[in-house]
LUMDOFI-477198 format. One record per residue (C-alpha): residue in three letters; y, z, x; residue number from 1. Coordinates in nm, 2 decimals. Each point is the difference from the previous one (the first is absolute). Example, Ala and Ser with C-alpha at 12.3 -4.5 7.8 and 13.67 -1.06 7.14 Angstrom:
<r->ALA, y->-0.45, z->0.78, x->1.23, k->1> $
<r->SER, y->0.34, z->-0.07, x->0.14, k->2> $
***
This chain:
<r->MET, y->0.25, z->-3.27, x->-0.85, k->1> $
<r->SER, y->-0.28, z->0.26, x->-0.05, k->2> $
<r->GLN, y->-0.12, z->0.25, x->0.26, k->3> $
<r->PRO, y->-0.31, z->-0.20, x->0.09, k->4> $
<r->GLU, y->0.20, z->-0.32, x->0.03, k->5> $
<r->ASN, y->0.25, z->0.18, x->0.23, k->6> $
<r->ILE, y->-0.27, z->0.12, x->0.22, k->7> $
<r->LYS, y->-0.18, z->-0.34, x->0.01, k->8> $
<r->SER, y->0.33, z->-0.17, x->0.09, k->9> $
<r->LEU, y->0.07, z->0.26, x->0.27, k->10> $
<r->LEU, y->-0.35, z->-0.05, x->0.16, k->11> $
<r->GLU, y->0.04, z->-0.38, x->-0.01, k->12> $
<r->SER, y->0.33, z->0.04, x->0.19, k->13> $
<r->VAL, y->-0.16, z->0.21, x->0.26, k->14> $
<r->ALA, y->-0.29, z->-0.26, x->0.03, k->15> $
<r->ASN, y->0.23, z->-0.29, x->0.05, k->16> $
<r->GLY, y->0.23, z->0.19, x->0.24, k->17> $
<r->THR, y->0.31, z->0.00, x->-0.22, k->18> $
<r->ILE, y->0.03, z->0.38, x->0.03, k->19> $
<r->SER, y->-0.15, z->0.25, x->0.25, k->20> $
<r->PRO, y->-0.27, z->0.26, x->-0.09, k->21> $
<r->ASP, y->0.25, z->0.28, x->0.07, k->22> $
<r->ILE, y->0.25, z->-0.15, x->-0.25, k->23> $
<r->ALA, y->-0.28, z->-0.04, x->-0.26, k->24> $
<r->PHE, y->-0.11, z->0.36, x->0.05, k->25> $
<r->GLU, y->0.36, z->0.12, x->-0.07, k->26> $
<r->SER, y->0.01, z->-0.22, x->-0.31, k->27> $
<r->LEU, y->-0.34, z->0.14, x->-0.13, k->28> $
<r->LYS, y->0.15, z->0.35, x->0.00, k->29> $
<r->ASP, y->0.20, z->-0.10, x->-0.31, k->30> $
<r->LEU, y->-0.26, z->-0.20, x->-0.19, k->31> $
<r->GLY, y->-0.29, z->0.21, x->-0.10, k->32> $
<r->TYR, y->0.02, z->0.16, x->-0.34, k->33> $
<r->GLU, y->-0.24, z->-0.02, x->-0.29, k->34> $
<r->THR, y->0.07, z->0.04, x->-0.37, k->35> $
<r->VAL, y->-0.21, z->0.25, x->-0.20, k->36> $
<r->GLY, y->0.02, z->-0.05, x->-0.37, k->37> $
<r->GLU, y->0.36, z->0.01, x->-0.12, k->38> $
<r->PHE, y->0.09, z->0.33, x->0.16, k->39> $
<r->ALA, y->-0.03, z->-0.02, x->0.38, k->40> $
<r->LYS, y->0.04, z->-0.22, x->0.30, k->41> $
<r->ILE, y->-0.19, z->0.14, x->0.30, k->42> $
<r->ASP, y->0.16, z->-0.05, x->0.34, k->43> $
<r->HIS, y->-0.30, z->-0.08, x->0.21, k->44> $
<r->HIS, y->0.20, z->-0.07, x->0.31, k->45> $
<r->ARG, y->0.20, z->0.32, x->0.01, k->46> $
<r->HIS, y->-0.22, z->0.14, x->0.28, k->47> $
<r->ILE, y->0.08, z->-0.31, x->0.21, k->48> $
<r->ARG, y->0.38, z->0.06, x->-0.04, k->49> $
<r->THR, y->0.01, z->0.38, x->0.01, k->50> $
<r->GLY, y->-0.33, z->0.12, x->0.14, k->51> $
<r->PHE, y->-0.09, z->0.18, x->-0.33, k->52> $
<r->PRO, y->-0.17, z->-0.16, x->-0.30, k->53> $
<r->GLU, y->0.15, z->0.03, x->-0.35, k->54> $
<r->VAL, y->-0.08, z->0.33, x->-0.17, k->55> $
<r->ILE, y->-0.03, z->0.04, x->-0.38, k->56> $
<r->TRP, y->0.25, z->0.23, x->-0.17, k->57> $
<r->GLY, y->-0.21, z->0.16, x->-0.27, k->58> $
<r->LEU, y->0.26, z->0.16, x->-0.23, k->59> $
<r->GLY, y->0.09, z->-0.22, x->-0.29, k->60> $
<r->LYS, y->-0.31, z->-0.22, x->0.04, k->61> $
<r->THR, y->-0.30, z->0.01, x->-0.23, k->62> $
<r->PRO, y->-0.35, z->0.06, x->0.15, k->63> $
<r->GLU, y->-0.08, z->-0.36, x->-0.10, k->64> $
<r->GLN, y->0.29, z->-0.13, x->0.20, k->65> $
<r->ILE, y->-0.08, z->0.21, x->0.30, k->66> $
<r->ALA, y->-0.37, z->-0.09, x->-0.01, k->67> $
<r->GLN, y->0.08, z->-0.38, x->-0.01, k->68> $
<r->ILE, y->0.24, z->0.03, x->0.29, k->69> $
<r->MET, y->-0.25, z->0.20, x->0.21, k->70> $
<r->GLU, y->-0.28, z->-0.25, x->-0.07, k->71> $
<r->VAL, y->0.22, z->-0.29, x->0.12, k->72> $
<r->MET, y->0.10, z->0.19, x->0.31, k->73> $
<r->ARG, y->-0.35, z->0.12, x->0.08, k->74> $
<r->HIS, y->-0.09, z->-0.29, x->0.23, k->75> $
<r->ARG, y->0.34, z->-0.06, x->0.14, k->76> $
<r->THR, y->0.07, z->0.32, x->0.19, k->77> $
<r->SER, y->-0.20, z->0.28, x->0.17, k->78> $
<r->VAL, y->0.15, z->0.27, x->-0.22, k->79> $
<r->VAL, y->0.12, z->-0.03, x->-0.36, k->80> $
<r->MET, y->0.22, z->0.30, x->-0.11, k->81> $
<r->ALA, y->0.16, z->0.11, x->-0.33, k->82> $
<r->THR, y->0.24, z->0.29, x->0.01, k->83> $
<r->ARG, y->0.10, z->0.26, x->-0.27, k->84> $
<r->ILE, y->-0.33, z->-0.02, x->-0.18, k->85> $
<r->SER, y->-0.08, z->0.28, x->-0.25, k->86> $
<r->LEU, y->-0.34, z->0.14, x->-0.07, k->87> $
<r->ASP, y->-0.03, z->-0.17, x->-0.33, k->88> $
<r->VAL, y->0.10, z->-0.34, x->0.14, k->89> $
<r->TYR, y->-0.26, z->0.05, x->0.28, k->90> $
<r->ALA, y->-0.27, z->0.07, x->-0.26, k->91> $
<r->ALA, y->0.08, z->-0.33, x->-0.16, k->92> $
<r->LEU, y->0.01, z->-0.19, x->0.33, k->93> $
<r->GLN, y->-0.34, z->0.14, x->0.09, k->94> $
<r->LYS, y->-0.15, z->-0.20, x->-0.28, k->95> $
<r->LYS, y->0.18, z->-0.32, x->0.10, k->96> $
<r->VAL, y->0.01, z->-0.01, x->0.38, k->97> $
<r->ARG, y->-0.31, z->0.03, x->0.21, k->98> $
<r->GLY, y->0.01, z->0.23, x->0.31, k->99> $
<r->ILE, y->0.34, z->0.16, x->-0.08, k->100> $
<r->LYS, y->0.09, z->0.32, x->0.18, k->101> $
<r->TYR, y->0.24, z->0.27, x->-0.13, k->102> $
<r->PHE, y->0.21, z->0.23, x->0.21, k->103> $
<r->GLU, y->0.09, z->0.24, x->-0.27, k->104> $
<r->LEU, y->0.27, z->0.21, x->0.17, k->105> $
<r->ALA, y->0.17, z->-0.31, x->0.14, k->106> $
<r->ARG, y->-0.04, z->-0.18, x->-0.34, k->107> $
<r->ILE, y->-0.13, z->-0.31, x->0.18, k->108> $
<r->CYS, y->-0.28, z->-0.24, x->-0.09, k->109> $
<r->ALA, y->-0.14, z->-0.23, x->0.26, k->110> $
<r->LEU, y->-0.26, z->-0.25, x->0.09, k->111> $
<r->THR, y->-0.09, z->0.07, x->0.36, k->112> $
<r->PRO, y->-0.27, z->-0.04, x->0.26, k->113> $
<r->GLU, y->-0.25, z->0.29, x->0.01, k->114> $
<r->GLU, y->0.16, z->0.13, x->0.32, k->115> $
<r->ILE, y->0.36, z->-0.04, x->0.10, k->116> $
<r->THR, y->0.08, z->0.05, x->0.36, k->117> $
<r->PRO, y->0.35, z->-0.01, x->0.16, k->118> $
<r->ARG, y->0.10, z->-0.34, x->0.13, k->119> $
<r->PHE, y->0.33, z->0.09, x->0.15, k->120> $
<r->PRO, y->0.10, z->0.23, x->0.28, k->121> $
<r->GLY, y->0.21, z->0.31, x->-0.06, k->122> $
<r->THR, y->-0.02, z->0.28, x->-0.25, k->123> $
<r->ILE, y->0.19, z->0.07, x->-0.32, k->124> $
<r->GLY, y->0.05, z->0.37, x->-0.06, k->125> $
<r->ILE, y->0.07, z->0.09, x->-0.36, k->126> $
<r->LEU, y->0.14, z->0.34, x->-0.09, k->127> $
<r->SER, y->0.06, z->0.15, x->-0.34, k->128> $
<r->ALA, y->0.24, z->0.29, x->-0.08, k->129> $
<r->GLY, y->-0.21, z->0.13, x->-0.29, k->130> $
<r->THR, y->-0.32, z->-0.05, x->-0.18, k->131> $
<r->ALA, y->0.19, z->-0.15, x->-0.30, k->132> $
<r->ASP, y->0.11, z->-0.28, x->0.23, k->133> $
<r->LEU, y->-0.36, z->-0.11, x->0.08, k->134> $
<r->PRO, y->-0.02, z->-0.29, x->-0.25, k->135> $
<r->VAL, y->0.28, z->-0.17, x->0.18, k->136> $
<r->ALA, y->-0.12, z->0.10, x->0.35, k->137> $
<r->GLU, y->-0.36, z->-0.12, x->-0.08, k->138> $
<r->GLU, y->0.14, z->-0.33, x->-0.13, k->139> $
<r->ALA, y->0.15, z->-0.05, x->0.34, k->140> $
<r->ALA, y->-0.31, z->0.12, x->0.18, k->141> $
<r->VAL, y->-0.25, z->-0.22, x->-0.19, k->142> $
<r->THR, y->0.23, z->-0.30, x->0.01, k->143> $
<r->ALA, y->0.02, z->0.03, x->0.38, k->144> $
<r->GLU, y->-0.37, z->0.05, x->0.04, k->145> $
<r->LEU, y->-0.09, z->-0.29, x->-0.22, k->146> $
<r->SER, y->0.25, z->-0.22, x->0.20, k->147> $
<r->GLY, y->-0.19, z->0.08, x->0.33, k->148> $
<r->PHE, y->0.20, z->0.29, x->0.15, k->149> $
<r->ARG, y->-0.11, z->0.34, x->0.13, k->150> $
<r->VAL, y->0.14, z->0.29, x->-0.20, k->151> $
<r->ASN, y->0.03, z->0.37, x->0.07, k->152> $
<r->ARG, y->0.08, z->0.22, x->-0.30, k->153> $
<r->LEU, y->0.18, z->0.34, x->0.00, k->154> $
<r->TRP, y->0.06, z->0.15, x->-0.34, k->155> $
<r->ASP, y->0.21, z->0.29, x->-0.13, k->156> $
<r->VAL, y->0.22, z->0.06, x->0.30, k->157> $
<r->GLY, y->0.34, z->0.03, x->-0.18, k->158> $
<r->VAL, y->0.30, z->0.18, x->0.14, k->159> $
<r->ALA, y->-0.05, z->0.31, x->-0.22, k->160> $
<r->GLY, y->-0.28, z->0.10, x->0.25, k->161> $
<r->ILE, y->0.12, z->-0.18, x->0.31, k->162> $
<r->HIS, y->-0.27, z->0.16, x->0.22, k->163> $
<r->ARG, y->-0.26, z->-0.21, x->-0.17, k->164> $
<r->LEU, y->0.17, z->-0.31, x->0.14, k->165> $
<r->LEU, y->0.06, z->0.14, x->0.34, k->166> $
<r->ASP, y->-0.36, z->0.11, x->0.03, k->167> $
<r->ASN, y->-0.09, z->-0.37, x->-0.03, k->168> $
<r->ARG, y->0.25, z->-0.14, x->0.24, k->169> $
<r->HIS, y->-0.28, z->-0.19, x->0.18, k->170> $
<r->LEU, y->-0.05, z->-0.22, x->-0.30, k->171> $
<r->ILE, y->0.37, z->-0.10, x->0.01, k->172> $
<r->ASN, y->-0.02, z->-0.06, x->0.37, k->173> $
<r->SER, y->-0.31, z->-0.23, x->-0.03, k->174> $
<r->ALA, y->0.15, z->-0.23, x->-0.27, k->175> $
<r->SER, y->0.15, z->-0.34, x->0.07, k->176> $
<r->VAL, y->0.18, z->0.00, x->-0.33, k->177> $
<r->LEU, y->0.05, z->0.29, x->-0.25, k->178> $
<r->ILE, y->0.03, z->-0.02, x->-0.38, k->179> $
<r->VAL, y->0.14, z->0.33, x->-0.14, k->180> $
<r->VAL, y->-0.03, z->0.05, x->-0.37, k->181> $
<r->ALA, y->0.21, z->0.28, x->-0.17, k->182> $
<r->GLY, y->0.15, z->0.09, x->-0.34, k->183> $
<r->MET, y->0.22, z->0.30, x->-0.09, k->184> $
<r->GLU, y->0.29, z->-0.01, x->0.25, k->185> $
<r->GLY, y->-0.17, z->-0.25, x->0.23, k->186> $
<r->ALA, y->0.07, z->0.17, x->0.33, k->187> $
<r->LEU, y->-0.33, z->-0.06, x->0.17, k->188> $
<r->PRO, y->0.07, z->-0.34, x->0.15, k->189> $
<r->SER, y->0.31, z->0.13, x->0.18, k->190> $
<r->VAL, y->-0.20, z->0.28, x->0.16, k->191> $
<r->VAL, y->-0.28, z->-0.23, x->0.10, k->192> $
<r->ALA, y->0.24, z->-0.26, x->0.14, k->193> $
<r->GLY, y->0.15, z->0.27, x->0.22, k->194> $
<r->LEU, y->-0.34, z->0.06, x->0.15, k->195> $
<r->ALA, y->-0.14, z->-0.36, x->0.02, k->196> $
<r->ASP, y->0.04, z->-0.28, x->0.26, k->197> $
<r->CYS, y->-0.10, z->-0.27, x->-0.25, k->198> $
<r->PRO, y->0.15, z->-0.16, x->-0.31, k->199> $
<r->VAL, y->-0.01, z->0.22, x->-0.31, k->200> $
<r->ILE, y->-0.02, z->-0.16, x->-0.35, k->201> $
<r->ALA, y->0.12, z->0.25, x->-0.27, k->202> $
<r->VAL, y->-0.14, z->-0.02, x->-0.35, k->203> $
<r->PRO, y->0.18, z->0.20, x->-0.27, k->204> $
<r->THR, y->-0.22, z->0.10, x->-0.30, k->205> $
<r->SER, y->0.10, z->0.08, x->-0.35, k->206> $
<r->ILE, y->-0.15, z->0.35, x->0.03, k->207> $
<r->GLY, y->0.25, z->0.29, x->-0.06, k->208> $
<r->TYR, y->0.20, z->0.20, x->-0.24, k->209> $
<r->GLY, y->0.28, z->-0.15, x->-0.21, k->210> $
<r->ALA, y->0.27, z->-0.02, x->0.27, k->211> $
<r->SER, y->-0.23, z->-0.22, x->0.21, k->212> $
<r->PHE, y->0.07, z->-0.27, x->-0.27, k->213> $
<r->SER, y->-0.35, z->-0.15, x->0.02, k->214> $
<r->GLY, y->0.02, z->-0.07, x->0.37, k->215> $
<r->LEU, y->0.37, z->-0.09, x->0.03, k->216> $
<r->ALA, y->0.08, z->0.32, x->0.19, k->217> $
<r->PRO, y->-0.26, z->-0.04, x->0.27, k->218> $
<r->LEU, y->0.09, z->-0.37, x->0.03, k->219> $
<r->LEU, y->0.36, z->0.09, x->0.07, k->220> $
<r->THR, y->-0.10, z->0.27, x->0.24, k->221> $
<r->MET, y->-0.21, z->-0.24, x->0.20, k->222> $
<r->LEU, y->0.27, z->-0.27, x->0.00, k->223> $
<r->ASN, y->0.25, z->0.26, x->0.13, k->224> $
<r->SER, y->-0.23, z->0.14, x->0.27, k->225> $
<r->CYS, y->0.17, z->0.10, x->0.32, k->226> $
<r->ALA, y->-0.33, z->-0.08, x->0.19, k->227> $
<r->ALA, y->-0.01, z->-0.34, x->0.16, k->228> $
<r->GLY, y->-0.28, z->-0.25, x->-0.04, k->229> $
<r->ILE, y->-0.07, z->0.04, x->-0.37, k->230> $
<r->GLY, y->-0.05, z->-0.28, x->-0.25, k->231> $
<r->VAL, y->-0.01, z->0.08, x->-0.37, k->232> $
<r->VAL, y->-0.20, z->-0.18, x->-0.27, k->233> $
<r->ASN, y->0.04, z->0.03, x->-0.38, k->234> $
<r->ILE, y->-0.11, z->0.30, x->-0.21, k->235> $
<r->ASP, y->-0.38, z->0.03, x->-0.02, k->236> $
<r->ASN, y->-0.05, z->-0.32, x->0.20, k->237> $
<r->GLY, y->-0.30, z->0.10, x->0.22, k->238> $
<r->PHE, y->-0.12, z->-0.36, x->-0.01, k->239> $
<r->GLY, y->0.33, z->-0.13, x->0.15, k->240> $
<r->ALA, y->0.00, z->0.26, x->0.27, k->241> $
<r->ALA, y->-0.35, z->-0.10, x->0.11, k->242> $
<r->VAL, y->0.09, z->-0.36, x->0.02, k->243> $
<r->LEU, y->0.31, z->0.08, x->0.20, k->244> $
<r->ALA, y->-0.20, z->0.22, x->0.24, k->245> $
<r->GLY, y->-0.25, z->-0.28, x->0.04, k->246> $
<r->GLN, y->0.27, z->-0.26, x->0.07, k->247> $
<r->ILE, y->0.14, z->0.23, x->0.27, k->248> $
<r->LEU, y->-0.34, z->0.03, x->0.17, k->249> $
<r->ARG, y->-0.07, z->-0.37, x->-0.03, k->250> $
<r->THR, y->0.34, z->-0.09, x->0.14, k->251> $
<r->ALA, y->-0.06, z->0.23, x->0.30, k->252> $
<r->GLU, y->-0.34, z->-0.16, x->0.06, k->253> $
<r->LYS, y->0.16, z->-0.35, x->-0.02, k->254> $
<r->MET, y->0.27, z->0.09, x->0.25, k->255> $
<r->SER, y->-0.25, z->0.14, x->0.25, k->256> $
<r->GLN, y->-0.20, z->-0.32, x->0.02, k->257> $
***
């Protein structure tokens, strides 16, 4: 049975009282996807199941494929995002996708409303150890903002100059969730978690000299942290950190209702 036939059958069952609207809603969570060419199946109902729409992973896709996916998603969700987009791919997308925006440091392309305002309570604080970590930190920041969360940024506050962090203690104290991005030895999340009273999401980056093993050393440092309350995502995964922070805030809001 095709997707439209499944949906029609489900609606008929609700109309004749065979199943309840609540059961139908749960079933719809797993129905809605759309085939694009021979290369993609867009999961339109992901936001119903998880609270976040599907996001396009840009690496490995051609500009033509990304453009086709974005056009299909344009009228199905308030924000359409594609991550890991290089400048040359963006230049090609500009010619194919009307109204596309580019966040160069974050390497994100998006179709968004003119003005995006926070829709959820709480604040996500995002810290970076060094300037070289900013692409990953900005990926987290832009993802969170496009998803409707309020973000405070604090850049270049690594442990080599710990006074820079301590001088901004008020930003740590005001956050509901913290994302801490660091390469090299990856010590910053442990320090921050020792100061913060909220969850800390640690993001190791692939920045560092040879013995950092392209992010493996900071990853292991963060996993072995003696500070409590730290969760660790994969190397360079600013996007995943932002979604996790958003889920924490949305869960807190749900439990307070």
